[in-house]
Structures are given as structure tokens and as C-alpha cells.
C-alpha positions in Angstrom: 22.7 11.8 7.6 23.5 8.8 9.9 24.4 5.2 9.3 24.2 1.9 11.1 26.4 -1.2 10.6 24.4 -4.3 9.7 26.0 -6.2 12.6 24.1 -3.9 14.9 20.7 -4.5 13.4 19.7 -7.2 15.9 20.4 -4.7 18.6 18.4 -2.1 16.7 15.4 -4.4 16.4 15.4 -5.2 20.1 15.7 -1.5 21.1 12.9 -0.5 18.8 10.7 -3.4 19.9 10.9 -2.2 23.5 9.5 1.2 22.4 6.6 0.2 20.2 5.1 -2.7 18.2 7.6 -3.3 15.4 6.4 -4.4 11.9 8.8 -5.8 9.4 8.7 -7.7 6.1 9.2 -11.2 7.5 9.9 -14.3 5.6 7.8 -17.3 6.6 7.2 -20.5 4.6 8.9 -18.9 1.5 6.6 -15.8 1.5 7.5 -12.3 2.7 4.8 -10.2 4.4 4.6 -7.5 7.1 4.1 -8.9 10.6 5.0 -8.0 14.2 8.7 -8.8 14.9 9.7 -11.2 17.5 13.1 -12.8 18.5 14.2 -15.2 15.8 12.0 -13.7 13.1 13.7 -13.6 9.6 13.6 -10.0 8.3 13.8 -9.9 4.5 14.4 -6.6 2.8 15.3 -8.3 -0.5 11.8 -8.2 -2.1 8.6 -6.3 -1.7 5.9 -8.0 0.4 3.3 -10.1 -1.3 0.5 -8.4 0.7 0.9 -4.6 1.1 1.3 -3.1 4.5 -1.9 -1.2 4.2 -3.5 -3.7 6.6 -1.5 -2.1 9.5 -3.7 1.0 9.0 -6.7 -0.6 7.4 -7.0 -4.1 8.8 -8.5 -6.9 6.7 -11.0 -7.5 9.5 -11.5 -5.3 12.5 -13.9 -5.2 15.4 -14.8 -1.7 16.3 -17.9 -2.1 18.5 -19.0 -4.7 21.0 -22.6 -4.8 22.3 -24.5 -6.6 25.0 -28.3 -6.7 25.6 -30.2 -7.5 28.7 -32.6 -6.1 31.3 -34.1 -3.7 28.7 -30.7 -2.1 28.3 -28.2 -2.1 25.4 -24.6 -1.7 26.4 -22.2 -0.5 23.7 -18.4 -0.6 24.0 -16.2 1.0 21.3 -12.9 -0.6 20.4 -10.0 1.6 19.5 -6.3 1.0 18.8 -4.0 2.2 21.6 -0.5 0.9 20.9 2.2 2.9 19.1 3.9 1.0 16.3 6.8 1.3 13.9 6.4 0.2 10.3 9.9 -0.6 9.1 11.0 -1.3 5.6 8.1 0.1 3.6 8.9 0.6 0.0 8.3 4.1 -1.6 5.4 2.8 -3.7 3.6 1.4 -0.6 4.3 4.6 1.4 2.8 6.6 -1.4 -0.3 4.4 -1.2 -1.0 5.7 2.3 -1.4 9.2 0.9 -4.1 7.8 -1.4 -5.8 6.1 1.5 -5.7 9.3 3.4 -7.9 10.9 0.8 -10.6 8.3 1.5 -10.3 7.9 5.3 -9.2 11.3 6.6 -11.6 13.5 4.6 -15.0 14.1 6.1 -16.5 11.9 7.3 -13.2 10.9 8.9 -12.6 7.2 9.8 -11.5 7.6 13.4 -9.7 4.3 13.7 -7.7 4.9 10.6 -6.9 8.4 11.7 -5.7 7.2 15.1 -3.4 4.6 13.6 -1.9 7.2 11.4 -1.1 9.2 14.5 0.2 6.2 16.4 2.5 4.9 13.6 6.0 5.9 12.6 7.0 5.0 9.0 10.5 3.9 8.1 10.8 3.6 4.3 13.5 1.6 2.6 14.6 2.8 -0.9 14.7 0.3 -3.7 18.2 -0.6 -5.0 16.8 -1.6 -8.3 13.3 -1.8 -9.8 11.5 -5.2 -9.8 10.6 -6.9 -13.0 6.9 -5.9 -12.8 7.4 -2.5 -11.2 6.3 0.7 -12.9 6.2 3.3 -10.2 7.9 6.0 -12.2 4.9 6.0 -14.6 3.0 7.5 -11.7 5.6 10.1 -10.9 7.2 8.1 -8.0 10.8 7.5 -7.2 11.9 3.9 -6.5 14.6 5.0 -3.9 12.9 7.9 -2.2 9.6 8.3 -0.3 8.7 12.0 0.5 6.2 11.1 3.2 8.5 8.9 5.3 9.4 9.7 8.9 12.7 8.0 8.3 14.4 7.2 5.0 16.9 4.3 4.9 19.0 2.9 2.1 20.8 -0.5 2.0 24.4 0.3 1.1 25.8 -3.2 1.5 27.6 -3.3 4.8 25.4 -0.6 6.4 22.1 1.2 6.2 22.1 4.9 5.7 19.5 6.6 8.0 17.9 10.0 7.4 15.2 11.3 9.7 12.6 13.4 7.8 10.0 14.4 10.3 9.4 15.1 14.0 8.5 11.5 14.5 11.7 10.5 12.7 13.8 12.7 14.8 12.3 11.2 18.0 12.9 7.7 16.7 16.5 8.6 15.9 17.1 9.9 19.4 16.0 6.6 20.8 18.6 4.6 18.8 21.3 7.3 18.6 23.8 5.2 20.5 23.8 2.7 17.6 24.3 5.3 14.9 27.4 6.8 13.4 27.8 9.9 11.2 27.8 9.1 7.5 30.8 10.3 5.6 30.2 12.8 2.7 31.0 10.1 0.1 28.5 7.8 1.7 25.8 10.4 1.6 26.7 11.1 -2.0 26.3 7.3 -2.7 22.6 7.5 -1.6 22.0 10.4 -4.0 23.6 8.3 -6.8 21.4 5.4 -5.8 18.3 7.6 -6.2 19.4 8.8 -9.6 20.3 5.4 -10.9 17.2 3.6 -9.7 15.0 6.4 -11.1 16.9 6.3 -14.4 16.6 2.5 -14.6 12.9 2.4 -14.0 12.4 5.3 -16.5 14.3 3.2 -19.1 12.1 0.2 -18.3 9.0 2.4 -18.7 10.2 3.5 -22.2 10.6 -0.1 -23.1 7.0 -0.8 -22.0 5.9 1.7 -24.6 3.3 3.7 -22.6 2.9 6.4 -20.1 -0.1 8.2 -18.5 0.0 11.4 -20.6 -3.4 12.1 -21.9 -4.8 8.9 -20.2 -7.7 10.6 -18.3 -8.9 12.4 -21.4 -8.8 9.2 -23.4 -10.7 7.3 -20.8 -13.6 9.8 -20.5 -14.9 8.6 -23.8 -14.6 4.9 -23.2 -17.4 4.0 -20.8 -19.2 2.1 -23.5 -16.1 1.1 -25.4 -15.7 -2.5 -26.8 -12.4 -2.6 -24.9 -14.2 -3.8 -21.8 -16.0 -6.5 -23.8 -12.6 -7.7 -24.9 -11.0 -7.7 -21.4 -13.7 -9.0 -19.1 -14.0 -12.5 -20.5 -10.6 -13.4 -18.9 -11.6 -12.2 -15.4 -12.4 -14.9 -12.9 -13.8 -12.5 -10.3 -11.4 -13.9 -7.7 -10.6 -10.4 -6.2 -6.8 -11.1 -5.9 -6.0 -7.8 -7.6 -8.0 -5.8 -5.1 -6.7 -7.7 -2.0 -3.1 -7.3 -3.1 -3.5 -3.7 -4.2 -2.1 -1.1 -1.7 -4.7 1.5 -2.7 -7.9 -0.6 -2.8 -10.1 0.4 0.1 -13.6 -1.2 -0.3 -15.0 -2.7 2.8 -18.2 -4.3 4.2 -19.7 -4.0 7.7 -21.1 -7.0 9.5 -22.6 -8.0 12.9 -21.7 -11.2 14.7 -23.7 -12.2 17.7 -24.2 -15.1 20.1 -26.9 -15.1 22.7 -27.1 -11.6 24.1 -23.6 -10.5 23.1 -22.0 -9.6 19.8 -19.7 -7.3 17.9 -19.7 -5.2 14.8 -16.7 -5.4 12.5 -15.5 -4.2 9.1 -13.8 -6.4 6.6 -12.3 -5.9 3.1 -14.6 -6.3 0.2 -14.0 -6.2 -3.6 -15.6 -4.5 -6.5 -14.7 -7.7 -8.4 -17.3 -9.7 -6.5 -20.8 -10.2 -7.9 -22.5 -9.3 -4.6 -20.6 -6.1 -4.0 -23.3 -3.9 -5.6 -26.2 -6.4 -5.1 -29.2 -4.6 -3.6 -31.8 -6.1 -1.2 -34.3 -5.7 -4.1 -32.3 -8.1 -6.1 -31.2 -5.4 -8.5 -27.5 -5.1 -9.4 -26.2 -2.1 -11.3 -23.1 -4.1 -12.3 -24.7 -7.4 -13.3 -21.8 -9.0 -15.1 -18.0 -9.1 -14.8 -17.8 -6.6 -17.7 -19.2 -3.8 -15.5 -17.0 -4.8 -12.6 -13.8 -4.9 -14.6 -14.7 -1.5 -16.2 -15.4 0.0 -12.7 -12.0 -1.2 -11.3 -9.9 0.4 -14.0 -12.0 3.5 -14.5 -11.9 4.2 -10.8 -8.2 3.9 -10.5 -7.3 5.7 -13.7 -10.2 8.3 -14.2 -12.6 8.7 -11.3 -10.1 8.9 -8.4 -7.6 11.3 -10.2 -10.5 13.5 -11.4 -11.6 14.0 -7.8 -8.3 13.9 -5.9 -5.6 14.7 -8.4 -3.9 11.4 -7.9 -4.0 8.1 -9.8 -5.2 5.3 -7.5 -2.2 3.2 -8.5 1.4 3.3 -7.3 2.9 0.9 -9.8 3.9 -1.7 -7.3 3.2 -4.5 -9.8 1.5 -6.9 -7.4 -1.6 -7.3 -9.5 0.6 -7.9 -12.6 2.5 -10.7 -10.7 -0.5 -12.4 -9.1 -3.5 -12.1 -11.5 -4.0 -15.8 -12.6 -5.2 -14.8 -16.0 -2.8 -11.9 -16.6 -5.4 -9.1 -16.8 -2.7 -6.5 -16.6 -3.4 -2.9 -15.7 -0.4 -1.8 -17.8 -2.1 -3.4 -20.8 -5.3 -1.6 -20.0 -3.5 1.7 -19.8 -1.8 1.1 -23.2 -5.0 -0.1 -24.9 -7.1 2.6 -23.4 -5.0 5.5 -24.5 -1.7 5.8 -22.6 0.6 7.6 -25.0 3.3 5.4 -26.5 6.7 6.7 -25.3 8.6 8.6 -27.9 5.6 9.1 -30.2 
């Protein structure tokens, strides 16, 4: 395991930025979100980003085809990503969300743009030193301070970052910056192990205080499609879609054409199952006519349909929807009321 002193981080950023586009959690106007780094940008590893970094692989809006008509001909030009990039400082919960998105975009029929970005990207994950107030990742079998799918794992140890390459991409990235790295002493490596243990224990203790877990949840939800639970919950929902836009695993999108004169482009953009027009058909029929059906679909998809098909809950416990829902329609409340076993019962 390696380490890098924090006084060398500015050199590290510059060195990495010369090799690939470098994404960091950057602070701007009091908010922290992932964006391309540039000189003078304020990197902030203190909190998780407001918007998840999924938009690096799955952009909120993306042109993938340009077209031009004329002289009885239609010219088509595909648009594909080409630049390598480094996503630095991804929390373990967000990194786990990429594995969930892979189930959607990398299985047949494969999304070629997403697949290419996955190949072009190198993932540097930063372990959490302590769980956030609204975090519940351990309830979904994740570790706050460790991300199995990372190319490089780093931990903030105060005066330095511990650096551990964990893949071929990670080894290649380490070779690029090796001049800035020192060997970590055995006691420093041991400190990272203790950090993993203490953060996991702390989050597990918080989970016990919340009074629920996911044991037996799928079985309980299978009988609740017509349950009055949804009648109770949906009245609070505004249909604003903030929960889906801030969720690292939500992946609904729409496809639109924009044209002017003889030229135009086809693009995809995020959509939301919380919107009334999401399932509206051209006939005027809508299989989810009220917010009740939309709320039910969101939670059943994450907690029943997706894990039944892929073996993974479509939630990583990042807590963004808990923090930002304006009416506090809390997924943890839904889990508990829908049948999540009370801890210790």
C-alpha cells in the first residue's frame, strides 16, 4: 500500500489532469458536485456530492446522433465519447451504484455509449471516515470505507491519503504518479483496516437504532401490490422527481429529436417514473393514472422487481432522497412499514 502527503495533492491533480479528464467533487456556491477539475477549483472530500456521479457514465442529456437532409439524401453521424477520464473521490455507495447500472446498460441489448465510458473511465474511490446522518449503506450489505469495484481505493488519514491500486487500471494509474507516492508503514496500513472496521461498526449500530433491516423484505412486498400502504403514502408525494434525479441507481430516460431547417440531432435525457407523462400513451391511456401507482412503482421496483431479476436491491443507502425529498417520503420508512424486520426481533 502507498501513501501521498496532502501537501503533494496539488501536484497530483495537475499530473492526473495531463493524462485524462479529471472529475472531482468540487465545491461551488456552497454545493458539492462532481465536475471536471481545473486550476483553482476547490476539491471537497468532506461530504458526499448532492448529485451522484452517475451522470459521468449516464449523462443527464446526451446527443448520440446528428442528421442532415437534402438532395434526396439523409446523412447520419453517430456521436461517441472518446476521452479517457478519471473519476476521483467516489464514495463506496456511489461506486456500488455503477454495478447496478451495469445490469441495465451492459446486458443485451447493450448501451454502446455507456459501455464505452465504462471502458474509458478509471475509478478512484474514497472510503468514508464516518457515516452521514442519513446514510444506511450497511443495510444493503455495503461497507462505508471500502468499495470492491474500485480501480484505486484511497483513505483520508489526516496528513496523508493511503493509496491502494486494486485493478489493472489502478496499477497503470499508480505508475503514472509513482514519483509522488511513498510506501505506507505497516502501522499506517493497519490504520486503514481499523477505519474499515470502525465505520462499518458505526453504521451497523446506526442501522440497529433505525429499527429495521431488509431481511424478509422481498417476501413481504410480494403481497402488497394492492395494499393500503400506498394509499397512505402517496398523498404526500408532489411528483417533483427529485428522488429519482438524485438517486445513483435510477436510470429511466427519454429519447427526443431536435431539428432546425434541414439539420438536427437525436438525444437522450433523464426521465422519471414520478412524472404523470412517463407512462402516458399516444392513445391517451395511462396505466399509472395517479401518483399512487407511481409511488408504488418506484418502491416496488427498487425493493422487489429489480432484486428479483438481478439479485441486487436497486438502492445503495446513500441517503440523498432522504435528505432532499421536500415532503420526507422516506424509503427507510417504506421499508419498515412494508415489512423490513425490526432489528433484534
